C-alpha positions in Angstrom: 85.8 68.9 59.1 89.4 69.0 57.7 88.8 65.6 56.4 85.7 67.0 54.4 87.7 69.7 53.1 90.6 67.5 52.2 87.9 65.4 50.0 86.3 68.6 48.4 89.9 70.0 47.7 90.6 67.2 45.0 89.5 64.3 43.3 89.0 61.3 45.5 88.5 58.4 42.8 91.6 59.4 41.2 93.3 59.5 44.7 92.2 56.2 45.2 93.1 54.8 41.8 96.6 55.9 42.6 96.5 54.1 46.0 95.2 50.8 44.2 97.7 51.1 41.5 100.5 51.4 43.7 99.3 48.9 46.0 99.3 45.9 43.6 102.2 47.1 41.8 104.2 47.1 44.9 102.8 43.6 45.6 104.1 42.6 42.2 107.4 44.1 42.7 108.7 42.8 45.5 107.5 39.1 44.8 111.1 38.1 44.3 111.8 39.1 47.7 108.5 37.3 49.2 109.4 34.2 47.6 113.0 34.4 48.3 113.2 31.2 50.6 111.7 29.0 48.1 113.4 30.3 44.9 117.1 30.1 46.2 116.2 26.7 47.6 115.8 25.5 44.0 119.0 27.0 42.8 121.4 26.7 45.9 122.5 30.3 45.8 125.1 31.9 47.8 124.6 34.9 50.3 125.6 37.3 47.6 123.5 35.8 45.1 120.3 35.7 47.3 121.0 39.2 47.9 121.2 40.2 44.4 118.2 38.2 43.4 116.1 40.3 45.7 117.7 43.5 45.0 117.4 43.2 41.0 113.5 44.1 40.8 114.4 47.3 43.0 117.3 48.3 40.3 114.7 47.7 37.3 112.3 50.0 39.3 114.9 52.6 39.7 115.6 52.7 36.0 112.0 52.5 34.5 110.8 55.3 37.0 112.4 58.1 35.0 110.9 57.4 31.8 107.5 56.6 33.2 107.6 59.8 35.0 108.6 61.7 31.8 105.5 59.6 30.1 103.0 60.8 32.8 104.1 64.4 32.6 103.7 64.1 28.3 100.7 62.0 28.0 99.2 62.2 31.5 99.3 59.9 34.5 96.0 58.1 33.6 97.3 56.7 30.2 100.7 56.1 31.5 99.4 54.1 34.4 97.3 51.9 32.1 100.5 51.2 29.8 102.3 50.5 33.0 100.1 47.6 34.2 99.6 46.1 30.8 103.5 45.8 30.5 103.8 44.4 34.0 101.7 41.3 32.9 104.7 40.1 30.6 107.3 39.5 33.3 104.5 37.9 35.4 103.7 35.2 32.5 107.4 34.6 32.4 107.6 33.8 36.1 104.8 31.7 35.7 105.5 29.9 32.6 109.4 30.0 32.6 112.0 31.3 35.2 113.6 27.9 35.2 117.3 29.1 35.5 118.7 32.0 38.0 119.8 34.1 35.1 116.2 34.1 33.8 114.8 34.8 37.5 117.2 37.7 37.2 116.0 39.0 33.9 112.3 38.8 34.7 113.0 40.5 38.2 114.1 43.3 36.4 111.4 43.4 34.2 109.1 43.4 37.6 110.6 46.9 38.0 108.1 48.3 35.5 105.6 47.6 38.5 107.8 49.4 40.8 107.9 52.4 38.4 104.3 53.1 39.2 105.6 55.3 41.9 106.1 57.9 39.3 102.7 57.8 38.0 100.6 57.1 40.9 101.9 60.1 43.0 102.0 62.6 40.1 98.3 61.4 39.7 97.5 62.3 43.1 99.5 65.5 43.7 98.2 67.3 40.7 94.7 67.2 42.3 95.5 68.8 45.7 96.4 72.1 47.0 100.1 72.6 48.9 98.4 72.5 52.4 97.3 68.8 51.7 100.3 67.6 49.8 101.5 65.5 52.7 98.4 63.8 53.3 97.4 63.3 49.6 101.0 61.6 48.7 100.8 59.7 51.9 97.7 58.0 51.0 98.7 57.4 47.5 102.2 56.2 48.6 100.6 53.9 51.3 100.1 51.7 48.3 103.4 50.2 49.5 101.4 48.2 51.6 101.1 45.9 48.9 104.3 44.6 50.1 102.7 42.9 53.1 100.3 41.1 50.8 103.2 39.9 49.0 104.9 38.8 52.1 101.9 37.3 53.9 100.3 35.2 51.2 103.4 34.7 49.0 105.4 32.0 51.4 102.0 30.2 52.2 100.7 29.9 48.3 104.4 29.2 47.2 104.4 26.2 49.9 101.1 24.7 48.6 101.4 25.5 45.0 104.6 26.2 44.0 106.6 29.7 43.4 106.0 29.9 39.7 102.3 29.7 40.2 102.3 32.5 42.5 103.5 34.5 39.7 100.7 33.5 37.3 98.1 34.1 40.3 99.3 37.4 40.5 97.8 38.6 37.1 94.4 38.3 38.5 94.7 41.2 41.1 96.5 43.1 38.5 94.0 43.0 35.9 91.0 43.9 38.6 92.9 47.1 39.4 93.4 47.8 35.9 89.8 47.9 35.0 89.1 49.9 38.3 91.6 52.5 37.1 90.3 52.8 33.8 86.9 53.4 35.4 88.0 56.0 38.1 91.2 57.8 37.5 91.1 61.3 35.7 94.0 63.4 34.9 93.9 66.8 36.8 93.1 70.0 34.7 96.2 71.5 36.4 98.1 68.9 33.9 100.9 71.1 32.6 101.3 71.3 28.8 103.6 68.6 27.4 107.5 69.6 26.9 110.4 68.4 25.2 112.5 65.7 26.5 115.5 67.8 27.2 113.2 70.3 29.2 112.3 67.5 31.5 115.8 66.3 31.9 116.7 69.9 32.8 115.4 68.9 36.4 118.8 67.2 36.9 120.2 70.6 36.8 118.8 71.5 40.2 120.9 71.1 43.1 117.8 70.0 45.1 116.7 67.3 42.8 119.9 65.6 43.9 119.6 66.2 47.5 115.9 65.0 47.5 117.2 62.0 45.8 120.1 61.2 48.4 117.4 61.5 51.4 114.9 59.3 49.4 117.3 57.0 48.8 117.5 56.4 52.6 113.8 56.4 53.3 112.4 54.8 50.4 115.7 52.7 49.6 115.5 51.4 53.3 111.8 50.6 53.3 112.0 48.4 50.1 115.5 47.2 50.3 114.7 45.7 54.0 111.4 44.5 52.7 113.1 42.5 50.0 115.8 41.2 52.3 114.2 40.8 55.6 112.9 37.3 55.0 116.8 36.1 54.2 117.7 38.1 57.3 115.1 36.7 59.8 115.8 33.0 58.6 119.4 33.3 58.9 119.2 34.2 62.3 116.0 32.9 63.6 115.1 30.3 61.3 114.6 26.6 61.9 117.6 25.8 59.9 119.5 28.0 62.5 118.6 27.0 66.0 116.3 24.5 67.5 112.7 25.3 67.6 113.5 28.0 65.1 110.8 29.6 63.0 109.4 28.1 59.9 109.5 29.8 56.3 105.8 30.8 56.7 106.2 32.1 60.2 109.4 34.2 58.8 107.0 35.5 56.2 104.6 36.8 59.1 107.4 38.4 60.9 108.5 40.3 57.7 104.7 41.4 56.7 104.6 42.9 60.4 107.4 45.1 59.7 106.1 45.9 56.3 102.8 46.8 57.7 104.4 49.2 60.1 106.3 51.0 57.2 103.0 51.0 54.9 100.5 52.2 57.7 102.6 55.2 59.0 103.3 56.5 55.5 100.1 58.6 55.3 100.5 59.5 59.1 103.9 60.8 58.3 102.5 63.0 55.4 100.0 64.4 57.7 102.4 65.0 60.5 104.5 66.8 57.7 101.7 69.2 56.8 101.1 70.3 60.5 104.6 70.7 61.9 106.8 70.7 58.6 108.6 67.8 56.7 112.1 69.3 57.6 111.4 69.2 61.3 109.9 65.9 61.4 112.4 64.3 58.9 115.5 65.3 61.2 113.4 63.3 64.2 113.0 60.1 61.9 116.4 60.0 60.6 117.7 60.0 64.1 115.5 57.1 65.1 116.3 55.1 62.2 120.0 55.5 63.0 119.4 54.2 66.4 117.5 51.3 65.6 119.9 50.0 62.8 122.5 50.2 65.5 120.3 48.1 67.7 119.7 45.7 65.1 123.4 45.0 64.9 123.3 44.0 68.5 121.4 40.7 67.1 119.0 40.3 70.1 118.6 36.6 70.8 114.8 37.2 71.0 113.0 37.2 67.7 110.3 39.5 69.4 112.6 42.0 70.3 114.1 42.2 66.9 110.8 42.4 65.4 109.8 45.5 67.4 113.1 47.4 66.8 112.9 46.6 63.0 108.9 47.6 63.1 109.9 50.9 64.7 112.7 51.2 61.9 110.2 50.5 59.2 107.6 52.7 60.4 110.1 55.6 60.6 111.0 54.7 57.0 107.3 55.0 55.8 106.9 58.4 57.7 110.0 59.6 56.2 108.8 58.6 52.7 105.5 60.7 53.3 107.5 63.5 54.7 109.7 64.0 51.9 106.9 64.0 49.4 105.4 66.6 51.5 108.4 68.6 50.4 108.8 67.6 46.9 105.7 69.1 45.4 106.3 72.5 47.1 110.0 72.8 45.2 108.7 71.1 42.1 105.1 71.7 41.3 105.5 71.8 37.6 107.7 69.0 36.9 106.2 66.8 39.6 106.2 63.7 37.4 109.7 63.6 36.3 111.0 64.8 39.6 109.0 62.3 41.1 110.6 59.8 38.7 114.0 61.0 39.5 113.6 60.9 43.2 112.0 57.9 43.2 114.6 56.2 40.8 117.3 57.2 43.3 115.1 55.7 46.1 114.8 52.4 44.2 118.8 52.6 43.5 119.0 52.8 47.5 117.0 49.8 47.8 119.2 47.9 45.2 122.6 48.9 47.0 121.2 48.1 50.3 121.0 44.1 50.0 123.2 43.7 46.8 126.0 46.0 47.9 125.9 46.1 51.8 124.1 43.5 53.6 124.5 40.5 51.2 128.3 40.9 50.4 129.1 41.7 53.9 127.1 38.5 55.4 129.0 36.6 53.0 132.6 38.1 53.8 131.9 37.9 57.7 129.6 35.4 58.4 127.3 37.7 60.3 124.8 40.5 59.7 126.2 42.4 62.4 128.7 44.5 60.4 126.1 45.2 57.6 123.9 46.9 60.1 126.6 48.8 61.7 127.7 50.2 58.0 123.8 51.1 57.4 123.5 53.1 60.7 126.7 54.9 60.0 125.5 55.9 56.6 122.2 57.2 57.8 124.0 59.3 60.6 126.1 61.0 57.9 122.9 61.7 55.9 121.1 63.0 58.9 123.7 65.6 59.4 123.8 66.6 55.6 119.6 66.8 56.0 120.2 69.1 59.0 122.7 71.6 57.1 120.5 71.7 53.7 117.2 72.1 55.4 118.3 75.0 57.2 119.0 76.8 53.9 115.7 75.4 52.4 113.7 77.0 55.1 115.0 80.4 54.7 114.5 80.3 51.0 111.1 78.6 50.9 109.7 80.8 53.6 109.6 83.6 51.1 107.3 81.7 49.1 104.7 82.9 51.7 102.0 80.2 50.9 101.3 79.4 54.6 102.6 75.9 54.2 104.8 74.3 57.0 108.4 73.0 55.8 
């Protein structure tokens, strides 16, 4: 009965359009990470250069999300999504027909960030159609489009092994065009779309301290999810690959492991939003941050069995995915009128976190120490600090937001 009420409360075709747009865009956004073992072999990169290559698309997504969020608020999410998908074709063509030097790969990877900016558009499209009591579930379903990462990590290595990594970029244009057609036919802007504002008015969202807090918290959850999604192929191959130990795993098998962790994070995102609707996003986030912190410390023990490592990383990714859904159960309650630009800002922070994780922590520390242990200890310590900060901030939020009296769990 509740699911039926949920479907009636909004516009389901638009919700599915938001999911499909996010899904195919996320698949494209992480292609550099999914193909990392094949691209790095061609260029003979150091540990730090490998980390930079898989992190650059995340940086691009972080930068493009704010203007895409503003565009969604000004012209509507439907038009903004169409523009975003058309622009995404360009770096795919470059990767297919060019990408012959490392610098070119970095440049096209940065432009793949246009696909990552789909976050600001798809979530605002979904959010405006649904009332407060269903925000967690609606945003979770739309946000579950990060499952596109699983498509990239599962099929990418297999296709690269059989036809070369350049052709994988060209092949990705096909599903993008199919989703673009479906999006044009199904997506519809909500009648609750606010009237366009001036650019300065949108940027005033930066003045709110809550914008910055949400950005920090999302930099951990989403930044962790996308950062690990991009880096795990390098990490697992370094530790359990056939070049490291006898009877080690092949590149394709490594892709399967990464896919499992990604599926865990993607599948549990809408579940996280649903649970947040029921018990409150703030309460749930404290639990999730704590589990992520513990898992990061456990990864640093470097268990000899890849199955044990797979279990730990999958639990960690599942909690990060649920955290993404939980945070965006809270954001629309605080910024209902500026959801597009705030989603862009918070999403940009998440993308920036995903850039810093491999590029400034895991990759450089691996190169400096020769092991991944130090990097994961640092990650766990950062999460611990943010968990304590979230506890302090959420206490004041709960008191302030309770005055709204809309019956929503926080």
